N, C-alpha and C positions, 0 to 999 in steps of 0.2 A: 633526221634529228628534229625534234619539236622545238619551236622558238620559245625562249624563256619569257613568260608573261610579264615578268618584272622589268624587262628591257623594252617593252612596247610603250610607245608614247600614248598618253591619254589625251584625246582632243577635247575641245570645248563641248562637243555634242555628247560626250560620254561621262559627264560629271556624275550622273547617277550610277554608272558602272563602277567608277572609282570609289564612290561612297559605299556601294554594296560590297566591293572587294575589301575595303577597310573593315567593314563589319565582320566579314568572314575571317579576316586576319585576327581580329580581336577574339573571336570565338576560339580559333585555333590556339592562340597564345594563352588562353585560359585553361587549356587542356593540360593537366599535370603530367601527362605521358609524353608530351612533345620533347623531341631531342633538342639539345642545346644548339646544334648547328642550324636546325630548321627554324628555331625561334629567332636566331640572329638574322637569318635571311628574311623571315617574315617581318621582323622589326624594321629592317632596312627598306623593304618594299612599302611598309606602312608609312614610314616617314616620307618617302617619295610621293605616295598617293595623298598624304595629308597636305603636303606643300602644293600639289596640283589643285586639290580642292580649295584650299585657302586662297590661292591666286585667282581661281575662277570666281569664288565668292566676292573677292575684292573687286574684280572687274565688273561683275554684275551690280554690286553696290554703287560703284562709280557711275555706271550707266543710269541707274535709277535716280541718282542725285542730279545728273544732267537732264533727265526727263522732267524731274520736278522743277528744276530751275527754268527750263524752257516753258513749262506750263505756267509757272508763276509770272514770267515775263508776258506771256500771251494773255493771261488773265488781267494783268495790270494794263496792258495796251487796250483791251476791249473795254475796261472800265473808264479809261481816259476818253475813248471814242463815244461813250454813251453819256450825253449831258444830263440824263435823268438820274444818274447815280451820284 
């Protein structure tokens, strides 16, 4: 039996895979010939993938803010050490 792809966990390294799968789901949901059962399954998978992507983006955003804050502190410290500034 083949594992259900919707039950697999998407790790941080596969954000792009999750996003790509979301795009594929949107294309399938746009198909007027899709069965209602399949559309519900795809919708559920899409919600799960959307949450994963959102969480990953939030984590990355927080990390960028931390880097900016550290860079700002470093820049302030180097300015204080330089009497010509």
